[in-house]
C-alpha positions as CSV (number, residue, x, y, z in Angstrom):
1,X,120.9,87.6,105.4
2,X,119.8,90.2,102.8
3,X,117.6,87.9,100.9
4,X,115.7,86.8,104.2
5,X,115.2,90.4,105.0
6,X,113.8,91.3,101.8
7,X,111.4,88.2,101.6
8,X,110.3,89.1,105.1
9,X,109.4,92.5,104.2
10,X,107.7,91.4,100.9
11,X,105.6,88.8,103.0
12,X,104.6,91.4,105.4
13,X,103.5,93.9,102.6
14,X,101.4,91.1,100.9
15,X,99.8,90.2,104.2
16,X,99.2,93.7,105.1
17,X,97.6,94.5,101.6
18,X,95.1,91.6,101.9
19,X,94.0,91.9,105.5
20,X,91.2,94.5,104.8
21,X,89.4,94.5,101.5
22,X,88.3,98.0,100.3
23,X,84.6,98.5,100.2
24,X,84.0,99.5,96.5
25,X,80.3,100.3,97.2
26,X,80.6,104.0,98.4
27,X,78.2,106.6,98.3
28,X,79.2,110.1,98.6
29,X,77.0,113.1,99.4
30,X,77.2,116.7,98.9
31,X,75.7,118.8,101.8
32,X,74.5,122.2,100.6
33,X,73.1,124.7,103.3
34,X,70.7,127.5,102.2
35,X,70.6,130.6,104.6
36,X,67.6,132.9,104.8
37,X,66.5,136.0,106.5
38,X,66.7,136.4,110.3
39,X,69.3,133.5,110.6
40,X,67.1,130.7,109.2
41,X,68.9,128.0,107.4
42,X,67.9,124.7,105.5
43,X,70.6,121.9,104.9
44,X,69.9,119.2,102.0
45,X,72.1,116.3,101.3
46,X,72.6,115.2,97.6
47,X,73.9,112.0,96.3
48,X,76.7,112.2,94.0
49,X,76.6,108.8,92.6
50,X,73.9,109.0,90.1
51,X,71.6,106.9,92.5
52,X,67.9,107.8,92.7
53,X,66.4,108.1,96.2
């Protein structure tokens, strides 16, 4: 009884870990907002993965 429960749990964990592959090509961006006079603002996104735009 104990072995069947353990094998069921292991099989479930293996199936769940292979269900959705992880996307390895992720691009992260940093958002910087510059604030000026009279409430003016400017927002710029900068890539953080050495990618040239």
